[in-house]
NUDOSE-687465 format. One record per residue: z, y, x of N, C-alpha, C, O in turn. Coordinates in steps of 0.001 Angstrom, whole numbers, plus 500000, padded with zeros to 6 digits. Layout:
<atoms>
{{Z, Y, X}, {Z, Y, X}, {Z, Y, X}, {Z, Y, X}};
...
</atoms>
This chain:
<atoms>
{{454892, 931275, 912266}, {455540, 932560, 910683}, {454282, 933258, 910738}, {453598, 933481, 909739}};
{{453977, 933605, 911921}, {453101, 934896, 912017}, {451674, 934480, 912127}, {450827, 935326, 911842}};
{{451324, 933394, 912471}, {449833, 933186, 912106}, {450033, 932575, 910707}, {448992, 932772, 910078}};
{{450789, 932022, 910077}, {450971, 931943, 908579}, {450284, 933009, 907828}, {449277, 932934, 907124}};
{{451259, 934322, 908208}, {451618, 934902, 907544}, {449993, 936048, 907606}, {449435, 936534, 906622}};
{{449565, 936210, 909123}, {448207, 936936, 909367}, {447092, 935576, 908349}, {445961, 936045, 908229}};
{{447172, 934528, 907855}, {446220, 934073, 908210}, {446124, 934301, 905950}, {445138, 934416, 905222}};
{{447344, 934276, 905678}, {447860, 934478, 903790}, {446883, 935783, 903299}, {446104, 935922, 902356}};
{{447461, 936961, 904784}, {446972, 938759, 904591}, {445150, 938294, 904770}, {444553, 939068, 904020}};
{{444244, 937459, 905385}, {443233, 937409, 905374}, {442625, 936853, 904699}, {441430, 937059, 904910}};
{{442965, 935684, 903323}, {442691, 935604, 902260}, {442745, 936088, 901246}, {442040, 935732, 900301}};
{{443916, 937367, 901182}, {444156, 938272, 899800}, {442945, 939627, 899812}, {442484, 940199, 898825}};
{{442612, 939909, 901389}, {442212, 940178, 901884}, {440432, 939726, 900892}, {439816, 940354, 900031}};
{{440214, 938662, 901438}, {438755, 938429, 901156}, {438714, 938494, 899534}, {437782, 938826, 898802}};
{{440305, 937979, 899144}, {440218, 937297, 897429}, {439568, 939277, 896379}, {438922, 939452, 895346}};
{{440222, 940305, 897414}, {439669, 941894, 896934}, {438410, 941841, 896796}, {437822, 941895, 895716}};
{{437841, 941716, 898025}, {436937, 942168, 898308}, {435716, 940906, 897665}, {434528, 941213, 897752}};
{{436040, 939714, 897128}, {434934, 939218, 896093}, {435492, 939418, 894752}, {434822, 938846, 893893}};
{{436884, 940285, 894148}, {436603, 940266, 892948}, {435626, 941752, 892603}, {435075, 942040, 891540}};
{{435647, 942486, 893815}, {434219, 943692, 893427}, {433505, 942691, 893701}, {434315, 942028, 893052}};
{{432644, 941807, 894092}, {431849, 941338, 893465}, {431318, 940256, 892692}, {430405, 939450, 892870}};
{{432502, 940559, 891397}, {431495, 939989, 890337}, {430766, 940262, 889678}, {430459, 941448, 889559}};
{{429983, 938980, 888738}, {429042, 939082, 888138}, {429335, 940529, 886410}, {430201, 940632, 885541}};
{{428521, 941026, 886626}, {428982, 941986, 885611}, {429191, 941729, 883988}, {429776, 942599, 883344}};
{{428665, 940415, 883266}, {429475, 939462, 882229}, {430784, 939632, 883027}, {431486, 940635, 882902}};
{{431177, 938280, 884117}, {432479, 938146, 884005}, {433542, 939644, 883629}, {434622, 939624, 883038}};
{{432815, 940863, 884189}, {433974, 942379, 884161}, {434003, 942922, 883540}, {434780, 943876, 883526}};
{{432838, 942548, 882268}, {432833, 942804, 881285}, {434275, 942072, 880197}, {435084, 942521, 879385}};
{{433854, 940373, 880960}, {434798, 939944, 879987}, {436050, 939946, 880177}, {436838, 939281, 879505}};
{{436491, 941016, 881513}, {437858, 940876, 882502}, {438260, 942722, 881414}, {439408, 943034, 881097}};
{{437156, 943493, 881117}, {437977, 944095, 880903}, {437605, 944212, 879212}, {437759, 945390, 878888}};
{{437206, 943449, 878141}, {437376, 943010, 877012}, {439013, 942950, 876925}, {439800, 943748, 876417}};
{{439209, 941855, 877527}, {440160, 941407, 877918}, {441336, 941720, 877967}, {442259, 940997, 877591}};
{{441509, 943490, 878712}, {442508, 943918, 879022}, {442537, 945290, 877870}, {443495, 946045, 877698}};
{{441328, 945342, 877233}, {441822, 946197, 876900}, {442173, 945594, 875095}, {442079, 946015, 873942}};
{{442520, 944625, 875683}, {443132, 943582, 873521}, {444551, 943489, 874477}, {445615, 943830, 873961}};
{{444521, 943086, 875678}, {446194, 943230, 875959}, {446733, 944390, 876041}, {447955, 944263, 876121}};
{{446322, 945730, 876063}, {446687, 946794, 875872}, {446739, 947161, 874381}, {447701, 947835, 874010}};
{{445726, 946759, 873406}, {446030, 947184, 872365}, {446999, 945565, 871761}, {446741, 945272, 870593}};
{{447938, 944684, 872439}, {448438, 943788, 871263}, {449751, 944523, 872293}, {450569, 945064, 871548}};
{{450033, 944628, 873388}, {451300, 945847, 873887}, {451399, 947086, 873152}, {452564, 947483, 873152}};
{{450806, 947652, 872684}, {450564, 948953, 871856}, {451677, 948335, 870346}, {452641, 948801, 869738}};
{{451058, 947390, 870286}, {450768, 946807, 868794}, {452555, 946678, 868734}, {453209, 947423, 868004}};
{{453119, 945745, 869511}, {453878, 945110, 869670}, {455630, 946094, 870226}, {456787, 945676, 870199}};
{{455100, 947393, 870647}, {455883, 948601, 870910}, {456096, 948765, 869271}, {456995, 948444, 868494}};
{{455356, 949146, 869196}, {454998, 950007, 867820}, {455915, 949167, 866661}, {456574, 949824, 865855}};
{{455924, 947904, 866623}, {456383, 946941, 865727}, {457861, 947119, 866075}, {458554, 947571, 865164}};
{{458409, 946867, 867133}, {460132, 947442, 867566}, {460910, 948540, 866657}, {461969, 948608, 866033}};
{{459781, 949366, 866936}, {460446, 950754, 866568}, {460514, 951244, 865060}, {461142, 952166, 864540}};
{{459231, 949850, 864305}, {459066, 949875, 862952}, {460383, 948610, 862748}, {460627, 948357, 861568}};
{{461043, 947992, 863581}, {461914, 947234, 862959}, {463404, 947776, 863443}, {464363, 947107, 863058}};
{{463575, 948552, 863986}, {464486, 948689, 864199}, {464848, 950609, 863791}, {465850, 951156, 864253}};
{{463922, 951298, 862966}, {463895, 951801, 861199}, {464632, 951348, 860437}, {465699, 951797, 860018}};
{{463903, 950074, 860123}, {464146, 949651, 859086}, {465942, 949050, 859342}, {466818, 949296, 858513}};
{{466162, 948372, 860441}, {467256, 947867, 860666}, {468565, 949714, 860429}, {469724, 949895, 860056}};
{{467671, 950421, 860811}, {469156, 951782, 860667}, {468970, 951767, 858615}, {469867, 951637, 857782}};
{{467805, 951910, 858448}, {468183, 952300, 857234}, {468524, 950825, 856215}, {468620, 951176, 855039}};
{{468660, 949791, 856337}, {469223, 948742, 855757}, {470815, 948914, 855859}, {471563, 948825, 854886}};
{{471326, 949234, 857490}, {472522, 949608, 857382}, {472948, 950668, 856959}, {474172, 950677, 856827}};
{{472447, 951551, 856696}, {472738, 952922, 856392}, {473239, 952998, 854966}, {474129, 953724, 854520}};
{{472637, 952280, 854462}, {472319, 951586, 852724}, {474281, 950782, 852600}, {475013, 950821, 851612}};
{{474509, 950314, 853625}, {475424, 948985, 853363}, {476719, 949997, 853681}, {477720, 950021, 852964}};
{{476565, 950703, 854689}, {477542, 952203, 854734}, {477656, 952620, 853610}, {478414, 953555, 853869}};
{{477502, 952679, 852510}, {477012, 953854, 851312}, {477644, 953348, 850536}, {478562, 953897, 849927}};
{{477073, 951549, 850323}, {477647, 950790, 849418}, {478834, 950088, 849633}, {479003, 949164, 848837}};
{{480007, 950305, 850757}, {481282, 950217, 850979}, {481967, 951193, 850927}, {483143, 950947, 850658}};
{{481505, 953120, 851205}, {482155, 953562, 850757}, {482534, 953962, 849584}, {483608, 954510, 849338}};
{{481242, 953577, 848431}, {481651, 953489, 847474}, {483093, 952491, 846851}, {483803, 952656, 845859}};
{{483104, 951519, 847851}, {483877, 950452, 846545}, {484929, 950626, 847654}, {485536, 949556, 847688}};
{{485492, 951552, 848677}, {486397, 952120, 849014}, {486759, 951468, 850394}, {487494, 952125, 851131}};
{{486297, 950188, 850835}, {485916, 949377, 851931}, {486018, 950148, 853765}, {485079, 950051, 854556}};
{{487228, 950796, 854067}, {486974, 951872, 854573}, {486870, 951058, 855942}, {486034, 951407, 856775}};
{{487812, 949855, 856204}, {487755, 949398, 857302}, {486208, 948896, 857897}, {485742, 949247, 858980}};
{{485372, 947749, 856641}, {484249, 947653, 856974}, {483240, 948705, 857230}, {482209, 948549, 857884}};
{{483712, 949997, 856541}, {482198, 951322, 856924}, {482101, 951622, 857900}, {481001, 951852, 858401}};
{{483961, 951804, 858951}, {483782, 952382, 859560}, {483378, 951328, 861204}, {483443, 951978, 862247}};
{{483039, 949981, 861313}, {482568, 949154, 861817}, {481156, 949059, 861652}, {480574, 948727, 862685}};
{{480391, 949265, 860595}, {478904, 949596, 860325}, {478454, 950786, 861244}, {477596, 950697, 862122}};
{{479348, 952209, 860823}, {479226, 953259, 861673}, {479147, 953046, 862619}, {478075, 953246, 863190}};
{{480174, 952559, 863248}, {480160, 952579, 864669}, {478937, 951777, 865755}, {478609, 952106, 866895}};
{{478411, 950555, 864850}, {477696, 950215, 865411}, {475830, 951423, 865178}, {474835, 951416, 865903}};
{{476003, 951938, 864380}, {475320, 952915, 864030}, {474850, 953957, 865548}, {473892, 954364, 866205}};
{{475779, 953967, 865482}, {476042, 955076, 866726}, {475683, 954857, 867639}, {475565, 955896, 868288}};
{{475267, 953653, 868397}, {474965, 952912, 869279}, {473305, 953091, 868739}, {472507, 952666, 869574}};
{{472977, 953385, 868079}, {471557, 953358, 867571}, {471328, 954790, 867941}, {470231, 955096, 868408}};
{{472023, 955468, 867819}, {471702, 956775, 868028}, {471905, 957545, 866777}, {471385, 958652, 866918}};
{{472400, 957419, 865716}, {472575, 957759, 864117}, {473962, 958799, 864027}, {474369, 958876, 865186}};
{{474225, 959045, 863761}, {475388, 959792, 863284}, {475308, 958741, 861192}, {474394, 958742, 860367}};
{{476438, 958191, 861154}, {476170, 958075, 859772}, {477219, 958560, 858697}, {477474, 957946, 857662}};
{{477878, 959938, 859154}, {478279, 960648, 858610}, {477294, 961880, 858388}, {477872, 962967, 858385}};
{{475935, 961915, 858206}, {474987, 962848, 857952}, {474003, 961827, 857045}, {473827, 960630, 857273}};
{{473365, 962672, 855876}, {472939, 962269, 854927}, {471281, 961398, 856035}, {470631, 961939, 856929}};
{{471189, 960621, 855716}, {469660, 959643, 855780}, {469204, 960205, 855918}, {469694, 961239, 855466}};
{{467917, 960424, 856560}, {466542, 961122, 856375}, {465579, 960031, 856043}, {465753, 958938, 856582}};
{{464577, 960201, 855213}, {463849, 959497, 854762}, {463022, 958600, 855592}, {462391, 959215, 856451}};
{{462886, 957628, 855584}, {462245, 956537, 856987}, {460780, 956978, 857009}, {460039, 957259, 856067}};
{{460594, 956969, 858090}, {458726, 957199, 858515}, {458748, 956101, 859523}, {459670, 955358, 859859}};
{{457577, 956172, 859902}, {457163, 955286, 861085}, {455414, 955939, 861853}, {454382, 956353, 861325}};
{{455625, 955838, 862555}, {454209, 956297, 863199}, {452573, 955476, 863214}, {452213, 954655, 864058}};
{{452350, 955612, 862888}, {451096, 955413, 862154}, {450658, 954103, 863258}, {451085, 954061, 864411}};
{{449738, 953073, 862667}, {449261, 952389, 864340}, {448740, 952590, 865128}, {448118, 953651, 865079}};
{{448599, 951655, 866535}, {448364, 952815, 867068}, {446666, 952948, 867561}, {446134, 953827, 868239}};
{{446022, 951603, 866876}, {444635, 952029, 866770}, {443917, 952827, 866149}, {442741, 953126, 866355}};
{{445294, 953518, 864642}, {444702, 954910, 864249}, {445237, 956186, 865085}, {444571, 957212, 865224}};
{{446440, 955998, 865585}, {446997, 957307, 866340}, {446069, 957741, 867440}, {446172, 958914, 867802}};
{{444870, 956707, 868229}, {444576, 956956, 869474}, {443292, 957438, 869122}, {442477, 957718, 870000}};
{{442997, 957579, 867719}, {441859, 958436, 867469}, {442078, 959411, 867280}, {441123, 960183, 867196}};
{{443294, 959876, 867127}, {443499, 961385, 866787}, {443341, 961974, 867619}, {443194, 963165, 867343}};
{{443274, 961663, 868894}, {444016, 961921, 870713}, {442872, 962530, 871119}, {441807, 961915, 871158}};
{{442998, 963914, 871492}, {442132, 964534, 871764}, {442716, 965177, 873484}, {443378, 966200, 873310}};
{{442620, 964856, 874756}, {442805, 965418, 876288}, {442407, 965745, 876853}, {441729, 964855, 877366}};
{{442160, 967110, 877563}, {441640, 967275, 879114}, {442558, 967537, 879713}, {443720, 967748, 879366}};
{{441845, 967537, 881114}, {442993, 967979, 882568}, {441596, 968174, 883195}, {440435, 967826, 882978}};
{{442288, 968894, 884068}, {441374, 969370, 885733}, {442685, 970229, 886668}, {443461, 971148, 886410}};
{{442443, 969444, 887736}, {443546, 969928, 888741}, {443528, 971493, 888902}, {444300, 972391, 888566}};
{{442251, 971436, 889598}, {442392, 973298, 890244}, {442997, 974385, 889118}, {443357, 974385, 887940}};
{{442865, 975368, 890321}, {443396, 976312, 889561}, {442891, 977888, 889366}, {442513, 978755, 890153}};
{{443117, 977809, 887578}, {444265, 977742, 886361}, {444207, 976550, 886211}, {445256, 975916, 886098}};
{{442773, 975809, 886160}, {443203, 974611, 885764}, {443151, 974625, 884216}, {442937, 975629, 883537}};
{{443441, 973011, 883616}, {442799, 972937, 882200}, {443812, 971804, 882090}, {443919, 970878, 882893}};
{{444640, 972022, 880844}, {445453, 971461, 880233}, {445595, 971218, 878674}, {446391, 971829, 877960}};
{{444667, 970191, 878224}, {444870, 970112, 876406}, {444958, 969017, 876010}, {444145, 968096, 876079}};
{{445971, 969060, 875566}, {446037, 968201, 873946}, {446167, 968091, 872358}, {446850, 968889, 871715}};
{{445592, 967240, 871887}, {445443, 967843, 870471}, {445937, 966169, 870024}, {446139, 965132, 870655}};
{{445990, 966560, 868659}, {446936, 965194, 868112}, {446584, 965700, 866631}, {446955, 966784, 866183}};
{{445989, 964971, 866094}, {444973, 965015, 864297}, {444508, 966374, 864401}, {445167, 967044, 863605}};
{{443619, 967135, 865059}, {442911, 967894, 865177}, {444543, 968920, 865654}, {443474, 969530, 865647}};
{{445297, 969345, 865863}, {446647, 970374, 865856}, {446562, 970443, 867732}, {446856, 969425, 868358}};
{{446138, 971728, 868481}, {446485, 972053, 869665}, {448393, 971838, 870493}, {448954, 972886, 870172}};
{{448966, 971349, 870956}, {449671, 970838, 871695}, {449938, 972435, 872561}, {449008, 973089, 873031}};
{{451377, 972842, 872629}, {451347, 974103, 873830}, {451118, 973403, 875774}, {451865, 972616, 876355}};
{{450207, 973878, 876156}, {450584, 973428, 877720}, {451124, 974700, 878839}, {451781, 975727, 878672}};
{{450420, 973989, 880159}, {451296, 974972, 880862}, {451199, 974168, 882706}, {451031, 972979, 882976}};
{{451382, 975374, 883696}, {450965, 974401, 884512}, {451806, 973169, 885008}, {453000, 973215, 884712}};
{{451480, 972346, 885540}, {452084, 970897, 885701}, {451595, 969976, 884537}, {450559, 969998, 883872}};
{{452913, 968992, 884510}, {452699, 968097, 884123}, {452933, 967835, 882669}, {454061, 967366, 882522}};
{{452138, 967993, 881284}, {452269, 967917, 880266}, {452799, 966935, 879721}, {452761, 965875, 880346}};
{{453560, 966972, 878188}, {454305, 965611, 877878}, {454049, 965578, 876456}, {452854, 965594, 876751}};
{{454040, 965555, 875480}, {453921, 965572, 873631}, {453986, 964119, 873117}, {452887, 963576, 873008}};
{{455410, 963156, 872676}, {455791, 962293, 872025}, {455535, 962554, 870595}, {455560, 963554, 869878}};
{{455228, 961036, 870403}, {455229, 961221, 868779}, {456561, 959944, 868189}, {456467, 958767, 868536}};
{{457571, 960379, 867403}, {458409, 958830, 866804}, {458919, 959626, 865776}, {459293, 960778, 865555}};
{{458734, 958180, 865059}, {458882, 958403, 863127}, {457750, 959440, 862674}, {458120, 960449, 862074}};
{{456529, 959263, 862903}, {455854, 959619, 862415}, {455495, 961625, 862607}, {454601, 962294, 862088}};
{{456789, 962111, 863693}, {456609, 963465, 863902}, {457031, 963938, 865104}, {458017, 963483, 865683}};
{{456268, 964929, 865570}, {456172, 964985, 867443}, {457849, 965590, 867462}, {458189, 966289, 866508}};
{{458927, 965279, 868639}, {459817, 965048, 869121}, {460163, 965633, 870290}, {461367, 965672, 870539}};
{{458979, 966359, 871505}, {458517, 965851, 872357}, {457612, 966982, 872828}, {456490, 966935, 872325}};
{{457827, 967976, 873663}, {456356, 969138, 873357}, {456224, 969941, 874807}, {455445, 970892, 874882}};
{{457113, 969472, 876105}, {457181, 970518, 877447}, {456175, 970280, 878859}, {455043, 969797, 878916}};
{{456762, 970637, 879591}, {455918, 971143, 880226}, {456644, 970852, 881753}, {457561, 971655, 881923}};
{{456502, 970075, 882708}, {456814, 970078, 884062}, {456310, 969965, 884958}, {455232, 969371, 884992}};
{{456970, 970570, 886223}, {456220, 971628, 887198}, {456840, 970624, 888570}, {456293, 969685, 889147}};
{{458510, 971413, 888846}, {459500, 971940, 890111}, {460165, 970529, 889443}, {459891, 969812, 888480}};
{{461420, 970547, 890740}, {461604, 969651, 890987}, {462849, 969312, 890033}, {463438, 968231, 890005}};
{{463118, 970374, 889304}, {463976, 970446, 888573}, {463881, 970176, 887091}, {464804, 969881, 886331}};
{{462538, 970336, 886802}, {461958, 970064, 885719}, {462022, 968932, 885269}, {462371, 968629, 884128}};
{{461535, 967882, 886527}, {461461, 966734, 886971}, {462900, 965649, 886408}, {462753, 964505, 885978}};
{{464090, 966291, 886540}, {464842, 965823, 886536}, {465135, 965670, 885022}, {466070, 964904, 884791}};
{{464693, 966086, 884218}, {464815, 966766, 883071}, {463702, 966027, 881926}, {463792, 965903, 880705}};
{{462710, 965638, 882829}, {461654, 964549, 882289}, {462265, 963346, 882306}, {462210, 962488, 881425}};
{{462868, 963302, 883365}, {463369, 961341, 883774}, {464627, 961140, 882015}, {464859, 960161, 881305}};
{{465137, 962655, 881955}, {465942, 962198, 880592}, {465430, 962270, 879717}, {465744, 961453, 878852}};
{{464447, 963173, 879428}, {463393, 963249, 878099}, {462472, 961750, 877360}, {462040, 961500, 876234}};
{{462484, 961099, 878521}, {461896, 960268, 878270}, {462467, 959042, 878443}, {461783, 958129, 877980}};
{{463662, 958663, 879040}, {464708, 957718, 878644}, {464989, 957892, 876946}, {464964, 957114, 875992}};
{{465261, 959317, 877117}, {465648, 959680, 874872}, {464766, 958863, 873929}, {465214, 958455, 872857}};
{{463154, 958556, 874436}, {462490, 958464, 873540}, {463002, 957052, 873100}, {463829, 956392, 873729}};
{{462384, 956675, 871911}, {462642, 955248, 871393}, {461731, 954826, 871513}, {460614, 955332, 871395}};
{{462116, 953535, 871842}, {460687, 952232, 872386}, {459688, 952229, 871407}, {460220, 952062, 870310}};
{{457813, 952399, 871275}, {457336, 952449, 870554}, {456737, 954018, 870531}, {455583, 954344, 870252}};
{{457880, 954917, 870913}, {456971, 956435, 870741}, {456094, 956451, 871052}, {455887, 955408, 871673}};
{{454858, 957366, 871026}, {453496, 956848, 871628}, {454252, 958731, 872399}, {455088, 959566, 872056}};
{{453280, 958524, 873528}, {452963, 959511, 874454}, {451710, 959912, 874692}, {450746, 959147, 874665}};
{{451619, 961765, 875066}, {450187, 961888, 875842}, {450883, 962669, 876756}, {451736, 963504, 876457}};
{{450489, 962373, 877923}, {450290, 962847, 879224}, {449321, 963613, 879691}, {448295, 962980, 879939}};
{{449271, 964863, 879921}, {448176, 965786, 881496}, {448027, 966800, 881274}, {448006, 967695, 880429}};
{{447872, 966394, 882620}, {448005, 967188, 884275}, {447621, 968362, 884053}, {446887, 968291, 883068}};
{{447692, 969405, 884401}, {447056, 970900, 884436}, {447657, 971595, 886063}, {448848, 971892, 886161}};
{{446613, 971812, 887356}, {446935, 971580, 888357}, {447368, 971385, 889358}, {446945, 971505, 890508}};
{{448932, 970825, 888602}, {449763, 970352, 889623}, {451175, 970054, 889828}, {451936, 970978, 889539}};
{{451494, 969399, 890091}, {452951, 969296, 890371}, {453550, 969515, 891964}, {452924, 969522, 893024}};
{{455209, 969714, 891669}, {455542, 969852, 893462}, {455246, 968370, 893546}, {454950, 967669, 892579}};
{{455394, 967822, 895243}, {455166, 966597, 895815}, {456431, 965899, 895499}, {456659, 964822, 894949}};
{{457401, 967076, 896144}, {458896, 965804, 895744}, {459797, 965550, 894853}, {460878, 966075, 894588}};
{{459241, 964713, 894440}, {459620, 963868, 892920}, {460615, 962722, 893298}, {460631, 961977, 894278}};
{{461476, 962819, 892166}, {462258, 961816, 892221}, {461585, 960193, 892292}, {460523, 960190, 891670}};
{{461888, 958923, 892834}, {461008, 958275, 891902}, {461247, 957925, 890766}, {460222, 957483, 890247}};
{{462326, 957895, 889936}, {462458, 957583, 888922}, {461916, 958047, 887435}, {461876, 957680, 886261}};
{{461532, 959109, 888316}, {460388, 960129, 887937}, {459273, 959708, 887511}, {458730, 959809, 886411}};
{{458765, 958902, 889110}, {457785, 957686, 888775}, {457526, 957065, 888204}, {456399, 956790, 887791}};
{{458984, 956421, 887886}, {459002, 955402, 887163}, {458808, 955494, 885461}, {458774, 954374, 884950}};
{{458728, 956184, 884876}, {458884, 957062, 883976}, {457410, 956534, 883725}, {457158, 955570, 883002}};
{{456651, 957138, 884279}, {454496, 957091, 883791}, {454975, 955392, 883678}, {455374, 955154, 882537}};
{{455023, 954223, 884560}, {455127, 952826, 884333}, {455371, 952635, 882667}, {454564, 952107, 881903}};
{{456720, 953214, 882292}, {457460, 953224, 881550}, {456801, 953400, 879965}, {457277, 952895, 878948}};
{{456187, 953830, 880009}, {454784, 954737, 879179}, {453528, 953863, 878713}, {452858, 954001, 877689}};
{{453370, 952791, 879890}, {452393, 952641, 880148}, {450963, 952748, 881390}, {449888, 952246, 881718}};
{{451464, 953279, 881547}, {450859, 954124, 883434}, {451124, 952900, 884097}, {451890, 951952, 883928}};
{{450151, 953259, 884993}, {449594, 952518, 886329}, {450184, 953514, 887607}, {451259, 953369, 888188}};
{{449228, 954484, 887839}, {449618, 955042, 888919}, {450434, 956204, 888547}, {451480, 956372, 889175}};
{{450154, 956926, 887736}, {451226, 958084, 887522}, {450534, 959030, 887956}, {449529, 958752, 888611}};
{{450893, 960441, 887705}, {450411, 962401, 888133}, {450800, 962167, 889414}, {449989, 962648, 890206}};
{{451527, 961733, 889827}, {452838, 962216, 891180}, {452139, 961969, 892397}, {452539, 962552, 893404}};
{{450977, 961057, 892486}, {450223, 960932, 893922}, {449330, 961155, 894241}, {448698, 960773, 895226}};
{{449050, 961992, 893261}, {447214, 962452, 893410}, {447061, 962872, 894883}, {447957, 962661, 895700}};
{{445865, 963489, 895205}, {444917, 964142, 895821}, {445512, 965440, 895103}, {445813, 965379, 893911}};
{{445638, 966324, 895658}, {445095, 968288, 895185}, {443998, 968053, 894481}, {443209, 967111, 894564}};
{{444003, 969096, 893689}, {443044, 969763, 892805}, {442220, 967605, 891684}, {441093, 967156, 891476}};
{{443606, 967117, 891386}, {442605, 966039, 890287}, {443546, 966212, 889276}, {444693, 966642, 889150}};
{{442176, 965463, 888235}, {443221, 965754, 886954}, {443929, 964555, 886667}, {443973, 963599, 887442}};
{{444699, 964620, 885122}, {445282, 962727, 884572}, {445562, 963030, 883280}, {445988, 964106, 882859}};
{{445283, 961945, 882597}, {445184, 961904, 881047}, {446608, 960500, 881168}, {446602, 959868, 882224}};
{{447327, 960248, 880472}, {447736, 959156, 880020}, {448177, 958945, 878342}, {449047, 959618, 877790}};
{{447437, 957944, 877729}, {448237, 958251, 876278}, {448558, 956487, 876466}, {447820, 955526, 876684}};
{{450012, 956639, 876262}, {450686, 955390, 875774}, {451711, 955077, 874937}, {451802, 955813, 873954}};
{{452775, 953910, 875071}, {453775, 954161, 874386}, {454740, 953587, 875011}, {454591, 952608, 875742}};
{{456076, 954292, 874714}, {457354, 953809, 875504}, {457588, 952841, 875319}, {457840, 952488, 874167}};
{{457612, 952053, 876256}, {457784, 950211, 876883}, {456786, 949829, 876445}, {456922, 948966, 875578}};
{{455359, 950240, 876788}, {454340, 949257, 876908}, {454419, 948817, 877931}, {453696, 947824, 878014}};
{{454920, 949020, 878783}, {454384, 948333, 880143}, {453656, 948608, 881151}, {452506, 948883, 880809}};
{{453856, 948656, 882372}, {452632, 949723, 883142}, {450877, 948676, 883143}, {450527, 947529, 883423}};
{{450342, 949727, 882736}, {448611, 949533, 882886}, {448922, 949339, 881463}, {447934, 948840, 880926}};
{{449618, 949473, 880855}, {449085, 948799, 879414}, {448712, 949993, 878386}, {448472, 949832, 877189}};
{{448712, 951072, 878999}, {448528, 952509, 878626}, {446591, 952935, 878829}, {445837, 952550, 879723}};
{{446301, 953778, 877707}, {444998, 954800, 878750}, {445309, 955547, 879733}, {446309, 956210, 879458}};
{{444924, 955737, 880716}, {445100, 956328, 882324}, {444111, 956771, 882882}, {443467, 955955, 883541}};
{{443589, 958289, 882834}, {442731, 958105, 883283}, {442500, 959247, 884646}, {442411, 960400, 884225}};
{{442421, 959167, 885723}, {442441, 960057, 887033}, {441100, 960308, 887600}, {440302, 959438, 887948}};
{{440863, 962120, 887681}, {439941, 962579, 887866}, {439533, 962296, 889824}, {440140, 961470, 890505}};
{{438384, 963220, 890368}, {438258, 963237, 891554}, {439030, 964356, 891213}, {439514, 964588, 890105}};
{{439185, 965546, 892987}, {439159, 966794, 892924}, {438729, 967477, 892494}, {437677, 967779, 893059}};
{{439076, 968364, 891144}, {438359, 969318, 890948}, {437054, 968958, 889662}, {436244, 969659, 889057}};
{{437421, 967378, 889674}, {436668, 967224, 888495}, {437428, 967225, 887247}, {438602, 966871, 887363}};
{{436921, 967625, 885788}, {437610, 967285, 884745}, {437300, 966248, 884045}, {436196, 965703, 884045}};
{{438433, 965865, 883300}, {438402, 964832, 882394}, {438545, 964960, 881496}, {439302, 965884, 881200}};
{{437851, 964029, 880232}, {438563, 964190, 879021}, {438562, 963185, 878318}, {437774, 962344, 878750}};
{{439089, 962887, 877425}, {439542, 961672, 876140}, {439288, 961972, 874749}, {439621, 963111, 874421}};
{{438810, 961281, 873890}, {437910, 960253, 874802}, {436311, 960747, 875630}, {435917, 961883, 875364}};
{{435660, 960097, 876361}, {434665, 960585, 876578}, {433904, 961235, 876354}, {433599, 960815, 875238}};
{{432732, 962696, 876703}, {432033, 963648, 876564}, {431232, 962417, 875771}, {430693, 962875, 874763}};
{{430948, 960684, 875969}, {429572, 959881, 875566}, {430319, 959189, 874922}, {429930, 958022, 874944}};
{{431610, 959394, 874098}, {432222, 958811, 873205}, {432902, 959197, 872330}, {433541, 958387, 871658}};
{{432978, 960968, 872012}, {433585, 961875, 871121}, {432765, 961614, 869702}, {433596, 961693, 868798}};
{{431804, 961408, 869313}, {431193, 961705, 868498}, {431516, 960179, 867644}, {430993, 960215, 866530}};
{{432160, 959032, 867885}, {432189, 957755, 867501}, {433715, 957855, 866918}, {434229, 956833, 866462}};
{{434403, 959033, 866933}, {435599, 958766, 866768}, {435878, 958853, 865484}, {437020, 958628, 865084}};
</atoms>
């Protein structure tokens, strides 16, 4: 059994080495495929959010109809279901809004990160600068508007971070930028939040003074978002300087 495991490890190691030696055209094909998969995953998350909004709008109209007809029992049952979706049917329904398509949204995003002190942390959406501070800065958009704009640095902050990410609806767009750094002893549940928003590595296990940028969506799946990690003391930006003029 031990010999079998040893052989398996050797084969896996060889596969990793061979992957790094792939021809350039193969690497390009893989990169293009990854980009396409990311785009599909983001669109799927946005479609889920859009379908949820349509369901809420339809059920709210049914409540109004049943209330007018004095069908109190039927209206009460629909209201109960709406509550499971986080909607209070006793309040006037807001005008339905949805996020722009992912491809359009990401073109409006600008971000910069540097882990040195005092550090750099910049988030811009549609030309508007968001508030940032030391730590992990997070901005989220749902239903066409900003629903989260906070910074997290300490262990206590990241307990709130877990709750804030959990409360975001599926398909909500998320931008994260690290400025300087955060406490190292952070819950594994907080680390999972990065993967839930399209990240793979996350910002909590980096070397000192590294920058970090994540642009993704709630429910997008690990690795499906745009994630950048810098070398120590290096500043990174999205879009990269070479592509900034193409937006």
